DRENVEX-276815 format. One record per residue (C-alpha): z, x, y. Coordinates in pm, whole numbers, plus 50000, padded with zeros to 5 digits. Example, Ala and Ser with C-alpha at 12.3 -4.5 7.8 and 13.67 -1.06 7.14 Angstrom:
BEGIN
507805123049550 507145136749894 
***
This chain:
BEGIN
500005000050000 498925014750334 501605021250592 501065001750909 501175024051214 503185003251454 503745010551820 507315020451741 506085045351481 503455058751713 506095063351980 508365079651722 505495102651609 504675110951967 508265119052055 508585138951730 505655160751832 507105162652183 510455174252048 508755199551819 506825215852101 509865214052327 511955232652065 509175258252030 509195263852405 512995266952399 512845293052119 510145313352296 512015310652623 515275321252460 513655351452294 511985362052620 515195357152815 517165377252559 514685405752579 514695403552959 518515403552956 518515436452760 515995452053000 517875438753301 521165452053159 519615486653119 518295485553475 521555472753626 523975493953420 522015526553398 519115532053635 520155512053940 523645528653946 521955562153874 519515558554164 522365547354395 524525576954286 521675601754337 520905587654681 524615590754764 524565626954637 521575634454858 523305619255162 526505639055094 524455671155058 522725664755393 526115657055558 527655688755414 524675708755541 525105695755895 528875702255888 528585737955752 525975746056020 528435732456276 531205753756118 529095785356132 527435781856473 530055764156688 533465779056754 536245755456654 539785755456527 540655753356158 541855717256202 538725705456382 537535670856261 534205684756146 535905711155930 538445687255777 535635662655706 533645689855529 536685700355322 537365664155222 533705658955133 533445690054911 536875686754746 537085648954691 533935628454745 531435652654594 533435660354271 534065622954218 530375615454264 529345643354023 531795629453763 530195595153807 526695610053760 527895629353454 529035596153299 525695579653374 523785609253225 524825597652878 522085571052895 519415593353053 516435609652886 516245647252811 513935654353107 516275636953350 519345654953208 517565688653237 516585681053597 520185671453684 521525703553526 519095723253744 520335704154050 523955711953958 523135749253944 521345747754280 524335729054429 526715756054304 524565782654474 524485762154795 528255757054807 528835793954733 527055800455063 529265773455223 532385790355083 531215823955217 530875809055566 534395794255537 535775828255429 534045845255722 535365819655975 538865808655869 540175806556224 539085804756586 539705842156631 537245851256353 534345838756569 534915868056808 534285894656544 530775908756620 530125917156255 531115882156147 528955868356428 525875886856302 526515877055940 527235840356009 524195838256236 522045853355961 523355827855709 523155796655925 520165803456148 517115780756128 515275789155805 518155811555684 519675813255332 521675781055376 518615761555498 516455775455217 518995766754944 519535732455104 515785725255090 515695735654721 518515711054636 516815682554824 513475689654654 515135688854309 517015656554397 513815639954521 512035648454196 514895633953989 514995602654204 511245598454145 511795601253768 514585575153780 512505551954000 509505554953766 511695546553466 513155516353644 509645505453743 508475508253380 511355486353261 510645460953533 506985460653428 508025453453069 510105424053186 507165410453387 504885413053083 507435393152878 507495365653138 503685365653162 503545360652784 506095332452807 504105316953089 500995317152869 502735299052579 504585274952804 501325266152981 499625255652656 502745239552513 503155220252838 499535209052815 500235195752464 503335177852587 501305161352866 498715148752615 501405135352381 503175119052672 499905102252776 499395088252426 502935075052415 502505060152764 499495039152644 501865020452411 504225010252689 503864975952847 501064974953104 503374963653380 505484995253350 502755020753288 501065018653630 504105022953851 505645049453624 502345068653621 502325070353999 505975081354004 505185107153739 502325121953946 504605125154246 507325141954040 504845166253884 503625176054232 507185181254350 507865201854038 505115225654147 506505226754501 503725204854648 504505174454859 502425143254774 499675134255018 500065096254969 503125074354994 504515058254677 503775020954659 506855000754568 507444967254397 510334942954399 511904955054076 513744984353920 510645006053927 510264997254293 513805008854361 512945041854195 509875044454418 511935038954732 514445065454624 511635089854550 510005084054889 513335090655057 513725122454854 510245134954950 510925128755318 514285146255294 512665176055122 510045177955398 512735179155665 514715204755463 511615226855431 510875225055805 514495233455885 514495263055646 511315276855807 512855273656153 516035292056048 513995319055873 512035324256199 515315330256385 515695296056547 519415290656493 519465260256726 517195239356501 518555204256430 518915189556081 520285156355957 521625155555597 520505126955375 524085114255350 527685125455369 527415135155003 524285156655061 525685190154943 522425208955003 522045195855357 525585205255461 525165239355295 521995245455502 523815236655824 526625260755735 524085287555651 522395282755991 525705287256178 526745317955972 523355334956012 523475329456388 526945344656407 525955374256191 522895381056404 525025382556719 527525405956550 524705427656420 523115430556764 526485440956908 526975467356637 523475481056686 524125484957059 527445502556994 525945525956734 523005534456962 525385543557243 527495565157009 524415583456877 523285590957233 526725605057319 526785626757007 523275639757076 524225649657432 527345667757304 525365686657038 522775697057296 525515708857533 527215729557263 523855743657156 523135755257510 526555772157527 525915790657199 522475802257315 523885814157647 526765832457475 524395849057229 522105860157513 525015874857712 526295894257412 522805906757323 522085917257683 525365936457692 524565954457368 521045962957488 522515977457808 524915997657591 521876010557401 520336023157725 523586041157800 523676056157450 520006066557467 520786085357787 523106109457600 520516117857333 518276147857410 514666136957482 511726148757272 510646175457522 514186189857532 514186191957150 510826209957148 512076233757420 515206243457222 513746241656867 509926242856885 509356236956512 511826208856443 512026171056404 514626143656436 514386112156218 516746086856381 516906050356262 519916029656384 520985999956172 521745978456477 520775979256843 523336006756910 524256033656661 527276052356526 525066082356446 523836105956720 522336140456753 523276167557003 521506199457115 522436224957381 521726261357468 524886281857518 524266318457613 521576330857371 522406305357103 520976270657033 523646246656909 522556214656735 524526188456542 524086156956334 527096133856387 528106102756192 530886082756360 533016057456175 531156024456144 527886014156302 526795990956581 529135986856881 532276003356726 530256033456615 528606036056957 532016038957126 532956067156889 529646084556961 530546086757332 533816104057241 531946128257014 529226136057270 531726142857550 533896163657316 530946185657214 529996191057579 533576200857665 533976224457370 530586241657399 529326239057757 532576238157957 534646261757737 531786283757615 532416280357240 529376291157037 530746295856686 530576262856491 534086266256345 535566270756694 533576241556837 534726218656553 538316230256596 538196222756969 536366189656912 538956179256653 541736185456905 539926165757179 539106136556947 542596135956794 544206133857136 541776106157241 542306085256927 546056091056866 547726088457203 550056061057073 550626074156721 553786054656645 552416019956722 548666021456664 547536048956427 543726049956444 542046061156121 538596064756277 536806098056310 533466116156287 531556133856011 529466162356147 527186191356059 527076217056344 524756247556353 524536277156590 521126293756577 520066327156729 516256326156762 516066363556827 517776374556503 517186343956283 520956341356218 522256306056152 525976298356155 527156264756017 530416245155989 530756209155878 533116179755842 531966159555539 528296167155618 526676196055422 523836219755519 520666221755308 518326251755325 515046249455133 513876284055032 511246294054775 511186259854605 514996257254584 517606238054780 520576259454890 523666238154956 526426249155197 529476226355156 531506212355449 535226207255496 536406174455340 538076162155659 536676140155937 536826151356300 539706134556481 541366120756167 544036148056119 546416169256321 545656204956426 548396221856222 546766244755968 543276229656025 540576256455996 536906248555947 535016270555704 532026288055858 528856298555672 526416325555795 522806323255677 520136349955737 517086327555766 513766339455631 510356329655759 509286294955633 512896284955549 513596248055623 517046238255749 518286202055715 521436185055848 521956147555816 524336117855796 525016098355475 522906067655570 519706078555393 521396086655060 523536054955067 520606030855114 520206004554839 516735997654702 514306006754429 513475984854128 517145980454031 518715977654378 520736010254349 521586037454601 519056064654687 521746091854622 521816128354730 520026141254417 516936120454496 517286129854866 517236167154782 514146162354564 512416144554852 513276172655100 512026198554852 508776179154812 508026176055185 509446209755304 506036226955315 504546200255544 504536203355927 507756190656080 506116160356249 504556151155913 507956154955742 509456128855974 506636104355891 507056110755515 510816104655538 510106071555713 507536060755451 509816070155160 512736051155315 510726019055366 509276021355016 512746025454858 514455998755072 511865971555006 513395937655083 516985951055098 518895952455427 519515986355587 523175994455515 523936022255766 522576042956053 520216070655943 519886105556095 518026135855956 517366168156157 514976193956019 514176228956158 511836255956036 512896292256087 
***
């Protein structure tokens, strides 16, 4: 017996298919949402916090860079706000942030972990430079030390070591941030693909549901189908966010009541949309009338309008205050910068004037050629002024010449050089001493009295190393005495070494102090060399070691047969080749004379 397909069964079949497709949509939606939840969890718990932490690390690094430059270039007390802020940043905020990043690294990939380890190493190098600046400038008084001034300026100047290391750290951080951002973008793309797939299935499932619904609707009484169809079209349009172009026609029944309610809803939604657009455009005076006292959305929109207006006014006030503060800070920084530039110029001008004074005590080239025709002087100060100097004078029938190395270099050494120059003039020219041992004895007494007037309170340990020669051009006799500076004589392919006394001029009392004197009968073509320790102490070469006296003697032996002017040029070339990129460590003085 055939089963009669009644309207009720058709409706039941239609709703059964409707429920089946609805369940299928629910399952697909649930699976997509679950997958999206996992991706979203990875983004929110790993990569978004990681990107935020790395951006915070970059900001802290930039702040620390500005503060350490301020520390190095602007004189301030130890409790200055900028210094305390820098200490708090490097001892509290930065370690806490690095601990946070280390925790997040557990979910990173190998490439990202390797990049972060490289950044950590670069940060350690950067903050070593910071710590060195802090050690150089622990107090306000330390800014007045000229050596500290030169070193801190070298570290913190524009493009200096601190700037270079800072740029390396920022470059590494930017690369890691790009990696993190790419990974987050890939995960977001996967989530979008999942939703696109869901959209595809839902679109076709929805189409099936519409067809089934249409078949079921044909079985409903004709008087209900028409009005419900019109209501359905309006609702579908609203579901897509589109307002209906035509008004809903109503009847005097329950369906008519539904039509009236729907028309009221459409009108209310239109007014709500217009109000939202006005508020979004910044019109916080726009009027809006809720649908009723129970219209939660309408009252929420009114509250939102008032709060946004208030926040905009507060924000404008804050922006004005911040702009004014930034302008004040910029003016203060520019003022301090001008003071530093002016101070640096004054100090440099003073030192350059001191150089002119020091140059005036050195014998000019024509005076050297007049006293020692076949001789050269290779003189290379480390700074503008020098602690090394050379001295030449004719006393009776003798030519006295000396290579002097005062304690230190730069300004302190230059002051000592004035004492040494005046002492040599007194001992030789004013008192007629011609024997080197007597001149050194007299110079030691003069220097000791000058440096140790207040022996009980301020015992000065400074002094001078010196090689002093007395040469008789008529007989070829050379007499030599030295204080820590030897005499080299190159003869027949061999270096003859005459040792000095192991005491510095001016560093000891006169009791029992006698300088040993050496007499050398010079032969034709003999080369005589006196010098300070700056050349042998220079760091360089492939391993960054000292030049040393053994290598210095080999160099003198190699160039001794060359003309004296050529020897000076060869010494200069050899020094630059050995030094390379290393800094010059001391003043350099070499005097050579051919018999």
